[in-house]
C-alpha positions in Angstrom: -1.0 -5.4 2.9 0.6 -2.4 4.5 -1.9 -0.2 6.4 -1.3 3.7 6.2 -3.5 6.5 7.5 -4.8 6.9 4.0 -5.7 3.1 3.3 -3.9 -0.2 2.8 -1.5 -0.9 -0.2 0.5 -3.7 -1.5 3.5 -3.4 -3.8 1.3 -3.2 -7.0 -1.3 -0.8 -5.8 1.4 1.5 -4.3 3.4 1.7 -7.4 0.2 2.4 -9.4 -0.8 5.2 -7.2 2.7 6.6 -7.3 2.9 6.6 -11.1 -0.3 8.3 -11.4 0.7 11.0 -9.0 4.3 11.3 -10.5 2.6 11.9 -13.9 0.3 14.6 -12.8 2.9 16.2 -10.5 6.0 16.0 -12.8 4.3 15.9 -16.2 5.6 19.4 -16.9 9.1 18.2 -16.2 9.0 15.6 -18.8 8.2 12.7 -16.5 8.7 9.2 -18.1 7.6 5.9 -16.5 10.3 3.1 -16.6 8.5 -0.1 -17.4 10.0 -3.3 -15.8 10.5 -4.8 -19.2 13.2 -5.8 -19.7 14.0 -4.3 -16.3 13.5 -1.0 -14.5 17.1 -0.9 -13.4 16.4 0.5 -10.0 14.1 3.4 -11.3 10.3 3.4 -11.6 10.4 6.8 -13.6 12.4 9.9 -14.3 12.1 13.6 -15.2 14.1 15.6 -17.7 15.3 17.6 -14.9 17.3 14.8 -13.3 14.9 13.4 -10.7 14.5 9.6 -10.5 12.1 7.7 -8.5 12.1 4.2 -6.9 8.9 3.0 -5.2 8.8 0.5 -2.2 5.9 -0.7 -0.1 6.5 -3.2 2.8 4.6 -6.4 2.8 3.3 -5.7 6.4 3.4 -3.2 9.2 6.7 -4.3 10.6 8.1 -2.9 13.9 10.2 0.1 13.5 13.6 -1.6 13.7 12.6 -4.3 10.9 11.0 -1.7 8.8 14.2 0.3 8.8 16.3 -2.7 8.0 14.1 -3.6 4.9 14.1 0.1 3.8 17.8 0.5 4.2 18.5 -2.8 2.3 16.1 -1.8 -0.6 17.9 1.5 -0.9 21.3 -0.1 -0.9 20.5 -2.6 -3.5 18.7 -0.3 -5.9 21.3 2.4 -5.7 23.9 -0.1 -6.8 21.8 -0.8 -9.9 22.6 2.8 -11.0 26.1 1.7 -11.5 25.6 -1.9 -12.6 23.2 -1.0 -15.3 24.7 2.5 -16.0 24.7 2.2 -19.8 21.3 0.6 -20.0 19.9 3.6 -17.9 21.9 6.1 -20.0 20.2 4.7 -23.2 16.9 5.3 -21.6 17.2 8.7 -19.9 19.4 10.4 -22.5 22.2 13.0 -21.7 20.8 14.2 -18.5 22.6 13.4 -15.1 20.8 12.1 -12.1 20.5 14.9 -9.5 18.0 13.3 -7.1 17.3 9.6 -6.4 14.0 9.5 -4.5 12.9 6.6 -2.5 9.0 6.7 -2.3 7.6 4.5 0.5 4.4 5.0 2.5 6.0 5.7 5.9 9.3 5.5 7.6 9.5 5.1 11.4 13.1 5.8 12.1 15.2 8.8 11.2 18.1 6.4 10.8 16.8 6.0 7.2 17.9 9.7 6.5 21.4 8.9 8.0 21.7 5.9 5.8 20.7 8.1 2.8 23.4 10.7 3.6 25.8 8.0 3.8 24.9 6.5 0.4 24.9 10.0 -1.0 28.4 10.6 0.0 29.5 7.2 -1.3 28.0 7.6 -4.7 29.2 11.2 -5.1 32.7 10.0 -4.3 32.4 7.4 -7.0 32.1 10.1 -9.7 30.0 8.1 -12.2 29.2 10.0 -15.4 25.5 9.2 -14.9 25.4 11.0 -11.5 25.5 14.7 -11.0 28.2 15.9 -8.8 25.7 17.0 -6.3 23.8 13.7 -6.5 21.2 13.5 -3.7 19.4 10.6 -2.1 15.9 11.4 -0.7 13.0 9.7 1.1 9.4 10.7 0.4 6.5 9.2 2.3 2.9 9.2 1.3 2.2 12.8 2.0 4.5 13.9 -0.8 1.9 12.7 -3.1 -0.5 15.4 -2.2 -2.4 17.2 -3.7 -2.9 14.5 -6.3 -3.4 11.5 -4.0 -7.2 11.8 -3.7 -7.9 12.1 -7.4 -5.6 9.3 -8.1 -7.2 7.0 -5.5 -10.4 7.6 -7.2 -9.0 6.7 -10.6 -7.8 3.3 -9.3 -11.1 2.8 -7.5 -9.5 2.9 -4.1 -11.6 4.3 -1.3 -9.9 6.8 1.1 -9.6 5.3 4.6 -7.9 7.3 7.4 -7.2 5.4 10.4 -5.6 6.1 13.8 -3.7 4.2 16.4 -6.6 4.5 18.7 -7.3 6.5 22.0 -5.8 5.3 25.2 -7.9 5.0 28.4 -5.7 7.7 30.0 -6.8 10.1 27.0 -10.3 9.4 27.9 -9.9 10.0 31.6 -7.9 13.3 30.9 -10.7 14.6 28.7 -13.3 13.7 31.4 -11.4 15.6 34.0 -11.0 18.6 31.9 -14.5 19.0 30.3 -16.9 18.5 33.2 -19.8 20.5 31.6 -19.6 18.4 28.5 -19.4 15.2 30.4 -22.5 16.2 32.5 -24.4 16.7 29.2 -23.2 13.2 28.0 -24.2 11.6 31.3 -27.6 13.1 31.3 -28.4 12.0 27.7 -26.9 8.6 27.9 -28.9 8.0 31.1 -32.1 8.7 29.2 -30.9 6.5 26.3 -30.5 3.6 28.8 -33.8 4.2 30.4 -34.4 1.4 33.0 -31.6 -0.9 31.9 -30.1 -3.2 34.7 -26.7 -2.1 36.2 -27.5 1.4 34.9 -24.6 3.2 36.6 -22.0 0.8 35.2 -23.6 0.8 31.8 -23.7 4.7 32.0 -19.9 5.0 32.7 -19.2 2.6 29.9 -21.4 4.3 27.3 -20.1 7.8 28.3 -16.5 6.6 27.9 -17.4 5.2 24.5 -18.8 8.6 23.6 -15.6 10.3 24.5 -13.5 7.7 22.8 -15.4 8.0 19.6 -15.2 11.8 19.8 -11.5 11.9 20.3 -10.7 9.2 17.8 -12.8 11.0 15.2 -11.0 14.3 15.8 -7.8 12.4 15.1 -9.2 11.3 11.7 -10.6 14.8 11.0 -7.1 16.3 11.7 -5.5 14.1 9.0 -8.2 14.7 6.6 -8.2 18.5 7.1 -4.3 18.6 6.6 -4.4 16.5 3.6 -7.7 17.3 1.9 -8.8 20.8 3.1 -11.3 21.3 0.4 -13.2 18.0 1.4 -13.0 18.7 4.9 -14.6 22.2 4.5 -17.4 20.3 2.7 -17.7 18.1 5.7 -17.9 21.0 8.1 -20.8 22.5 5.8 -22.5 19.2 5.7 -22.6 18.7 9.4 -23.7 22.1 10.1 -26.9 21.7 8.0 -27.6 18.3 9.6 -27.0 19.9 13.0 -29.9 22.3 12.4 -32.2 19.4 11.4 -31.2 17.3 14.4 -32.0 20.3 16.8 -35.4 20.5 15.3 -36.1 16.7 15.5 -35.1 16.8 19.2 -37.7 19.4 19.9 -40.5 17.1 18.9 -42.1 14.7 21.4 -40.5 11.3 21.6 -41.3 8.0 23.2 -38.1 6.2 22.6 -34.9 8.4 22.7 -32.5 5.6 21.9 -34.4 4.9 18.7 -34.3 8.5 17.9 -30.5 8.5 18.5 -30.1 5.5 16.1 -32.3 7.2 13.4 -30.2 10.3 13.5 -27.0 8.4 13.4 -28.2 6.6 10.1 -29.3 10.0 8.8 -25.7 11.3 9.5 -23.9 8.3 8.0 -26.0 8.3 4.9 -25.4 12.1 4.5 -21.6 11.5 4.7 -21.6 8.5 2.4 -23.6 10.3 -0.2 -21.6 13.5 -0.2 -18.2 11.7 -0.1 -18.7 8.6 -2.2 -14.9 8.3 -2.3 -14.7 7.3 1.3 -14.3 3.8 2.6 -17.4 2.6 4.6 -15.3 2.2 7.7 -14.3 5.9 7.6 -17.9 6.9 7.1 -18.8 5.0 10.3 -16.1 6.7 12.2 -17.0 10.1 11.0 -20.6 9.4 11.9 -19.8 8.3 15.3 -17.6 11.4 15.9 -20.4 13.6 14.8 -22.8 11.9 17.1 -20.4 12.0 20.1 -19.9 15.6 19.3 -23.6 16.4 19.4 -24.1 14.3 22.7 -21.3 16.3 24.4 -22.7 19.6 23.3 -26.4 20.1 22.9 -27.5 19.7 19.3 -28.7 16.3 20.3 -30.9 17.0 23.4 -33.3 14.7 25.3 -35.8 16.0 27.7 
């Protein structure tokens, strides 16, 4: 499986998602899927306006150099099919000329792939094939070109949205600690109360506070991707957490014998609220968002222990 910031895919699930998005995005341009029987001839689908699409999902998250090689070779191989199967393609697409051949892949990690596309574009223009428009163009589209239809299509194929990040470095945690002294003081005070009389209190306190910061920063990275890709859902999330924040502030005003138990009860409430409101989210993403909300409330004062 190839992991993306919107969830994992294999070749079949990636093509299924792409086809659904293409049909919604380009239906008005006469989009037609090219079934792989008796062959797709290097084209997954095409529009009446001269766009053709070829999907490719790597088998694994290769290092940048290997990913480039695999994507480069796939582009090279499938472009040659436009010539090898020119008559077969013509019988299916009709009189239109191909203006854009679009390679749709989850991500690419080297701009050398763009250089390769320009090289192949020049090569195929020079070949002057009847099927290809004189201004034939080779493009690469990543997963974000499937917006704004991707969330709806993920729901239709029963795939939960899972936004992941590369993680937060220890240096980022330290940088945040040094620049947010007041918020760190809040976290230290509240985490100290949670730990009560635990052995090695100071060591545990430092580790727990570092985890609080890490969960906050990691969750912020997830929220940034979510906001950019799905702004309407993100605004609903902000509204939900604002409502929950008011409830939490009230809970924290009441007498309590076990503040760590109260913390865990609040976290369950937050996770349930997110999971119920956004049933299209993967459980891992729900947990990450709940951790971000809790960390934010610890750093500020919605969660406050006296």
